[in-house]
N, C-alpha and C positions, 0 to 999 in steps of 0.2 A: 188568173195572171199566168201565162205559161209558166213551164218548167225553166227555159230560158232567164224569163223577165224576174226571175225569182232569183235565179243562180246568181247573176250581174247584178240586183237590189242588195242582194246578201255578202255579195264577194263586197261592194261601194262600201257597206256599213261597218266592214271589221275592226275591231278595236284593237287598233296598231300600238298600245300600249300593254295590252294583256298578251300579245304573240311577243311582243320583243322581252318580255318577262316572262314568258314561256322559257325562252331560247336562251334567255343569259342565266337561268337556272339549274338548267338540263345541262351547260356547258361548265358551271363551277359544278355540280355535282361530278362532271367528268375528269375534274381536274384534280378530285379527290379521291379517283379510283373508283365511286358509285355508279349504278346504274339505275335509268327514271323510269317507272312504270308510270306510261302517263295514261290518267283517265279521264276517257274523252265524256262520260257522261257518269254523272251520277242519279243510282237509285232506289237507295235506302231515306234517300232524305225525300225525293217525290213521294214514295209514299207513304214517309209516318212525318215531316217534319216542314210541311209550307204552309206558311207566315200570308197573310192576308196582304202583306206589303212588300214579301222577298224579290219581286222581281225576275221571277220567274220569264222568263221570253213568250213561253208559249201559253200562258196565259193571258186570256182575251183583252185584258184591258192593259198589257206591256207591249203590244206591237198591233203595227196599223196595217198588217198585212193580212187581217180575217182571218187569223190562224187561233182555233181555241181549244186548249188539251192541257187544261190547268193540274191536272195529276197523272196518273202514270200511264194514261191513255198518248201520252206525249212518248214513251218506249213502244210504240206499236209500229205497223207499216201500214192504218188504215186511211191515212191523208198524205198522198203524194206529194202535196204542196211544202207540208212540212217537214215531211223527209229529203227533198230537196234543199231547205235549209241547212237542213242536220249535216247532208253531206256536204254541202259547200263548207261550212265550219270546218269537219273532218278534214276536208283536202288540204284547206288555207292550216291546220296543224300539221300536216304531214309535210305540206313544201316548206313549214317553216322550220323543222328541227329534221328532215331525210337525211340530212348531210352529214350528221352526228352519229356515232355509233352505239354511244352510251341508251339506246331508247330500247322500250317496251312500251308496247301498248294494250291496254287494259278498256273493254268496249266498255264496261260500265260496274258500278258497285254497287250489288245487293239489288238489283232490279226484283220485281215481283212478279204476277201472272199476266200472261199473255204478250210477256217480250221473248220469248223462245225466238221465234222467227227472227226479228228486230235483231236481237244478235247476231242470228246466224248472220246475215244480210252483210252487219259490218264486219265479220271475218272475212267475207268475200270481197265487199268493197277493200278493204283497207290494202287487201293482197292483190287485187286485180289495180289499182290506182297507184301504189310501190311497185307494181311488175312493171310500170314505164319510166322508174325514175333510178338515181344512179345505186340507191342502199333498200335493201329490202329486212324489215324487223320483227321480230319474233312479238303474234297477238294471242292475246290472253284473252279467257273465260273464266270470271269469277261465280262462284257459287252464289244460285239466284236467292233470294232471304225469301223464308217459307215454303216456294213453289216450287224450287227448282229440287234437283236431284245431280246425284255425283255421276249418274250415267250417262247422263244428255252432256256433260264437260266430255267427259272422255270418248262419247260418239261425234261431238263436234269437229268442225277441222282447225279448231284453233289449237296454236303451236304449245302455248302452256296453259293449263287451268290452275284453279285454287279451290279444294273442295271444302265441303262443311264434315261434321262428323262421320257423317256413315261410311261404316267399314273401318270404325277402328283408329280413325287418322289421329285421334286424340292422345287416346294410351299406348295402340301397338298399330302402330300404319301399317297397311300393306306395302308389299317390296312395286316399288317402280319396273315398269316393264317396258319401259325404254318407247313406248306407244305416243305418253305426252312427258314434258316437263313440269312435274308438279311442284307451284309455289306451296307449301304447309302452310297458311297466315293463321293466326291466334286469333283474328277478327272473326273469322268464318266457321272456325272452331268451335271457340267459347265468348265470343266477342270480345268480355277482357277474360283473360285466360293464360295459361301455358307454364311450363318448369322446367327447368334445365335437362330434367329426364325426358322430357316432349322432344326438347333440340335435340338431343342422341340419338334416339330412339327413332326420330325422323332421319337425320342426317346417316344413318347405318341401313337404313330403307331406301337409300337413293332419294331420299325427297330435299328440297329448300325451303328449310326454316324462316319464316320471318314474323318479327313480332312486331303486334302493334300495341305502343303505349297506351296506360290508362290514361284516362280524362283529369285526374289531377296528374300532380307531380310525381306520384312516388310509382317507378318502373321498377322492375322487380333487376334486379344487378344481376341476382343468379344466370337469367334466361342471356340477358347481352355478352354475361362473360362467355357461357357456354356459346353463344356464335359466335364468338373470337377465335377460341377454342377450335370450334368446327373448321372455320375459315385457314385458321395456322396447319390443321391437319391435310385439309383440302389444296394449300399451297406445298405441302411438303410429298403429297403423293403423285403418283402418274392417276389424279383422277377420270382425266380421260378412257383409261383402260382398268375401271372398277365398276363393279355392279352389286346389287347387293346381292349374297347368298345368304341365305337362312341356313342351309343345306350344311354347311360346312362349318358352324357352329353350333354347340349345344345350348347355349341360351339363343339362337336364333338372330341374332345380330350381327351380321359381318358384311362388310366390303371388301371385295378381294378382286384381285386381279390377278385368278389361282396359278399357281406355283412361282409368283415373285412377288408380292407383296397382298398384306392382309389386314386387315384392322375390326377387332372384335370389340363389342360395347359387351358386359356384366352389368346388367341393372344392381343387383345385389352383389356385387364383390363374389368374394368365394373364387370357386374352382369352374374351370370351361374346357373342354373336350373340343380342341378343333382340327378339323381333317386337313391335314396337307398334301394328301395324296398327290398331289398335284408337283411337288417342290421337289426339286432331285439334288440340293444344296443344303448347304447349313442359313439359317434363318437367324437375321438377330432380332430380339426382343425388348421394346420399352414398354415398361408399363407409367398410364398417368391416372392423377388423380383428379378427375373433373371438378371437384368440390374444391380445392386447395391450388389447382393449375400447376401441380410440380408433378416430374416425370423421373425415371429412373431407370438404368440399363436392368436388363434381367441377364438371365443364362440364355446362351442361343442353344438352336433347336436343331436335331435333322428334320428334313423334308420327308416322304415317304411312305408318310403314314397319318395315326392319328397320334396328337400326343396332351396330354394333360396339363395342366396351366393351374396357379393358384396367385392368386394378387394379393394372400397375405394379408384382404379384411373380410369383415363378416357385414353384412349390412349397406356396406356404403359401396356407391356407383366405382365401376373400374374399368379401364379400356386398356387393349393391348395391343400394342403393333407391331407386325414381322414383318420381315422383308429380308429377301435374300443377302446375302454376304458378296459382292462379288469384286472379282479378282479387278486390283488397279494393276496393270503395266505402266511398271516406273525405268526403263532401258531393257536391259536383261534378268532383271528382279523382279518377281511377283510378290507384293506387299497385298498382305489381306487385313 
C-alpha cells in the first residue's frame, strides 16, 4: 500500500468522537486558566502493561492493514507504513486544536529503548506541520524510562523537557539555564513522591514543578498548597525578568531580577545573607511561612551591599521576598 493510500485510509477512519472530546476538554481547561499537555503516544504502558485484549491498534490482530508492532517496536522508525499512520493521526490532533492557545505537546510518556530517533522525528514533524498553520505550540520531550538520559533531553530540539532524578532534580535541582523550559514532574523523579520542600527548591531554581497524584485517593495536600503558593508569588513578581541566582543567597536558593526584586528560600529557616549590591535604593521585606501559608512584613533594608536577615525560626522553612520601594508620583507630592 502506498503512503498516500495509507494516509487517505487513516483519515477516513478517524474517530470523530475522540477528537471532539479532546477539543472540548482542552477548551474547558482553558476556561479555567489551565494549560493542557497533549500526550500523543504512551510508552510506559506499551512496554509494561500490554494485555491480549487491550485493543492496541498496531497489534497485528487489531488492524486490517498488515501492520504488526505489538510492543515497543511501534515507537521506532523501522516501518514507513506504520509511521505514515502515526503521522496522519498526529496531524489530525494538531488540526483539531491548533487554534487554541493553552496547548503543549508531549511526544510520549516514558518510552524505552530504541525510541530516541522516533522521538526526535516527532519534534521535527510537529514543528514543520504547525509551521504551516496559524499557531505554533511548545513541543516537549519527557524522560525515556530506563534507557533514557537527561542529556538527550537537553540535546534535543524540544522546547520543554521533563527530566528524571539525575543531577539532583529531587533534592537539590540544578538552576535552569534558559536553554529549555524544565517541567519537574514527580512522575519521572519518583513515580509516587515529592514534598513541599521539593516544590520550593524547584521553583527557586527556575523550574516548573508539577505533581502526579498517587494511584490512591491520598494526595499530599502540602505539595498542592506549595504549588498554589508558588503560583501566587509568580503572579506577584515580574517573573519574566527573574532568573535563578544561587550566588546571591547564602542558602543558594534565590530568584532575582538583580537590583529590583528578590525571592529567597531558606530550607531550614534561621539566618541568610543576601547580596543586594545591584540595588541602589531601599527594599521592602516580606516573610512567608510555607507550612502555615502566612506572611508578615519585615523591616526594610538598604541595597548597595550584602545584608543579613533572620527568619526567627529554626528548623522550619521560610521565604523572604524583597523589592524596591518605588516612589509613586501623586500630583506634586511624592508618596513612598
